N, C-alpha and C positions, 0 to 999 in steps of 0.2 A: 319656684320663685319662692316659697316659704322657706327653703332652706337655706336663704341667702341669710337667715338671722337664727342664731342658735335659740333652740326652743327655751332653753335657759333663761336667756335674756328676755325673750316674748313675753314669759312669766313675771317675770321682773320689772319689763315696761307696762306690762297692766294692773299689776300692782299698783304704782305710782299714776295711771290713768284714774284708777280707782278712786286713788287718794285724793286726787287733783277735782273728778267729779263730784266725791261727798263734799271736799272742802267748797266746790263751787255752790253747791244746792244750799249751805248751811248759809255762805257768806251771799247771795244773792237773794234767795225767797227765806232766808231767814230774818231778814228785818222786815220782811212781809208779816211774816208770823209775830214777830216782835211789836211792829205795829197793832196788830188784831189784839196780841193778848194786853194789851197796855192799853187798849181803847177807852173801857171804863175809867180810867184812872188819869190819863191825861185831856180826856174832852167831857165836859160836863154840860154841853149844851147839843143841842142838835145843830147846829153852826158849826161847833168844834166838834162835834163827831163827821161831819163829813168834809170838814177841811184834813181830818186824819184819814180816812176812807180814801177819798182822791188823792193823797199825797202817795198812795202806793196804787191807786187806781188803774194808774196807763200803765203799768210795770208786770203786775206781779203774775199776769199769766205766759209773758214771756222769763220771767224768773223761773215759775214752774217749769220749765226744759228743763234745767236743770235735776230737775228729781225721775223727768221720764229718762233723761241720759245716765243717770246712776243707775235707776232700776233695768234697765234695758243692758247695761255694761256687765251687771252682775247676773243676767241672766245667760246671756251670750257669752260672754268670759269665765266667767266661776259657775257654771251650772250646780254644783253643788252647794255651794253657799245657799243658792237660790232655793233649790230643793230643802235643805234643814231649814234656813231663816223661817220661810212661809209655812213650814211646818212646826217649828217653835213659838215663832211669836205669832202665830196666825189670829188669835183673839186681840192681840194688841194692834197690829200692822191694819186688821181689818176699822178697828176704831179710829185710829190715825185717819183711814180713808174715809170712815163715814163724816168727820169732823171737816175734813178739805173737801169734800162732796158741797158742805154746808156753805164755804168763802162763794163761789162764782155765784150760789143762788141770792145768798146774804146780800153779794156785792149791787146784783142786778133786782134783785124785790123790793129792797130797804126802801127806796126811794118814790117807789110806785102809787104809795099810798103815805098821804099826810098822817094819819092817826098816830099818835105820840104811843098807843100798844102795839102797834104791830109793828113801828120803826125799833122800839125798843126790844121787840124778841129777834128781830134781826141781829142787834147789837150784841147781845146776849150769844147769839150764833156765829158771828164773826169772831167775838172774845174765844169762845171754842175751840173755832177755828185756828187760833194763832197758842192756847196754850196746850190743849191736849197732843199737837204735834212735837211741838219744843220740848215737853217734860216726854214723851213718850220715846223720842229718838233716842233720847240720853239715857233712859233705862237702858234699853237695847244693848248701849256701848257698855253700861254698867256691866250687864249680864256675859255679853261676850268675855271681857275681862277675868270672869271671874266662871267661864269655861259653863258648856252648855247642856243639859243631858240628852245624848243620843248616839247612839252606839250603831255601826256601818255592818254587816254579815258578809258571807264572803262573796255573793252576789252584786254586793256595792249599793245594798239598799238603806238606806239612812231610817232609823226607826227613833221619834223622838218619845222620849220615858219621863217628860217636864211633867208637872200638874199645872199648867194652864196660867192665867194670867196674873193671878194674885202671887204666883211664884216666883214670877219677874219682879215685883214689887220687894224688893226684898231692902234690907237697913243700905246697902252699898249702891244697890240699884236704884234707889229712889235718891241719894247723893248723886249719882251722875246725872240724872233726869234733872234735879235742883241746880248744876253746872250749866245742862243747858238751857234752860229756861231762861234762869241770871243773863247767860251768856248773849242769849239771840232778844233779850226783851231789852236788855243794853245798847247789842245793836240797832234795834229798830227806834230806840230813843234818840239817838244820835242821828238816826236819819231823818224821823222828825227834826229835830233841831236844825238840819239841813235845808229843810223843805217845806218848812210852815211856819207860818207868822204868829204873832200875838202870843193869847194865852197858853196854847198847847205849844207851841215851839217853846216857853216858858217851862210849864210843868215836865217838859220830856227833858229838860238841860237840869233840872233837880232829881227827876229820876235817874241820871246818867252817873250825880254825885253817891247814889245810894248804891246803881247796879255794876259799877264796875268793879269797884273795891270788894263787894260780894263776890261777884265774880272769880274773882281772885284770890279772897278769902275759900272757899269752896273748890276751887280748883287746887290748891296747895292741900286742902286737908282730903279730897280723895287721892291727891299722889302722895302722901303719906300714907293714907290707909292701902292703898296698892303695895307700899314697899313692906310695910310691918305687918300689914292682917290679912293681906289674899295671897296663898301658893299662886304663883303663876306656872308656865309649860316651857319644858323644855325638850329637844330633840333627844333621845339616849342613842338612836340609832339614824345615822343622816340617810337625808330623804334623798330619792333620787333624783336629780334640778333636772336632766335633761330627758326621763322615763315615762312613761303612760301613766296618766292621772290615776293613780292609786295609791288610797290611803294606808291601806293596811303593808304595803309595802315599807313603812317605818314605824317606827318605835318612840312613845313619848312616854312622860310622867310628870307631875306636878312636882313643883320645888318653891320651899320659901325665896320668895325673893326675885324667880327668874324673872319675871316682867323689867329686873334691872341689868340684867345682862347685859343686853347690849349697848348701854351707855356707857360698862365696862370695856364692852370690846372697841367699842366708835367710839371714841369721846366727842365728834362734833355735835352726836347726835342730841347732847345736852342742850344744843341751840335751840331746838322744837319746843319742850317745855320750858324754856327761860322766855321765848318770844309770847307762849302762852298766858308767861304770868306779868312781863312787862308791857305787850301790846294795849292788855287793856287799862293800863294804870298813864301810860301815855295819854289815851284818849280822855279820859279822866280829866287829864293835866288838859290839853289843846281844849276839849269845849270847856273849860271853866276861863282859857284865856279866849273864847269866842272865835276857835277857827274850826269849824264844825266839820268840812270838807277834811281835813288834814284828819283830824279825830276819827271821822266817820271809816277812813284807810287805815290806820293805826285800830281802830275797831276788827276790821276784816282780817287784819294780819295776825291779832291774838285769836279768831275764831279757827284760823288756819293753825294756828300753834297748837289749841286744844286740840282739835283735831288729829293732827297730824301726830301729838303724842301718843294716843292710842295708837298709832299705826306702826310708829318706830319702837314702841315697846312689846306689840306684841310680834313682831316681826319675826320668823316667817310665819307664824300660826294668822288666821283668817279668823276661824272659828275653832276651837279647841273644847274636847268633849270632857265633860268633869266625872261621869263614868264609867267614859273608855276613852282614855288619854290618848292612845296609839291609834285611835279612829278621829285625833283632830283632824280639821282640815286646814292645809298648809299653802301657801304659794306654789309650793311645788309640786302638790297632786291634787289638788281641787280644781283645776282650768280646763278649759275647751283645748282641742287638739289642738298642734302646731299650725295646721293650714287655716283650724279659723282664726287663731288669734291674728294670724299674718293680715286676713283678707280684713278684720277687723282694722287693724293697728293702720293700713292702707286708708280705709276709710274715715277711722278717727283723721288722720294726718289732712284729709280733704276737708271733713265738714267742722272739725273743731274750731278753726280760725274764721270759718263764715259767723258760725253761732257768736265768737270772742268778738270778729266784728262788728256783726248786726244790733250786737248788746250795746256794743261803746258809743255806735252810735243814735240809739234809740236813747239813748240816758244824755246825749251832749243834744238832741234834737229835744228835749222835755227837761233841757234843765231849766231853771228858775224856780224860785217859790210859791206856795199856793196859801191865801189870806182869806179871812173871814169875807173880806170883801167879793172877792171873786166867787166864790159861793153864793153869797147872795145877786151877784149880779148875774151869775150862769145857772141860775138855782132848778131849769129844766133841761140842762144839754150833760149836769154833771150825778154823779151818785149821789 
């Protein structure tokens, strides 16, 4: 059955699915992270903090499914990427995991004791659970664009030769992290303006007036840096698109401006960064006109545009190597077998619509806002 679809087409489909899953995670779980990172700034009393927390309380667990789906897809469809990423970004990913663990614990424990010091501790834990992943995921993308220091030997064993966490925190990596943080906190603020009432909503809308233009400015700056300050990667010997996954069958090199080559070859791709620039501005204007639902949708499109820009700029590279460019991992030589990709595609076509339908049902069922009066009236049943 797996021969019904060419290996080359299967690889391209799974590259698209990887983008869909990463965008799905950033759009759905991203507003959870954004709300948590904004907690000290949009909520100043205990009741206000509970309003913000309960705006995401019913949905954050379901949203985190996108993270699991994305990690699972990388493990099954792109095992070489999984191996290289967890070797090179081990400490950073462990830091993300540690802070994400704080989120469910903070939700469950915060309201168990009325002591202000107890609640303040968990408020800061929730803040960290939003801030750190939002920043680190962007730093990771920034380092992917620059290349990761790894080699592959003749037996296809990957050896990471980087210097650890602080090497990842280079100037461009930090800029990419700030793009991610500004983007997700703005997305979270728009969600709060849609789902809350009172002062929390007012402060969230005020943050959007700052966060949206900052996101656009940082994204534009990162684009200029990529165009003029960071060498990209290009194939100098074509990869075997329908052959076995062996990165050493091709040749690649670092070249100035190479990350712009796809836009010259496929002009339609310019629409992707254009959405990343224009959609946050549209969300800003829609929020100012008190249209929070449409503004939130525009923000989601902006998130998709920013992540999609990295994807189309790097294609076909997934994880370039800056010390051995020919060992870089690409769409054509880092995937699982043709049979594995086909079986996974069949399963995805069955279960992804179920996930989407369930998500839509949950959000429709839980529509409406939460106010300070709701929290005080249901103080024992809410977070």
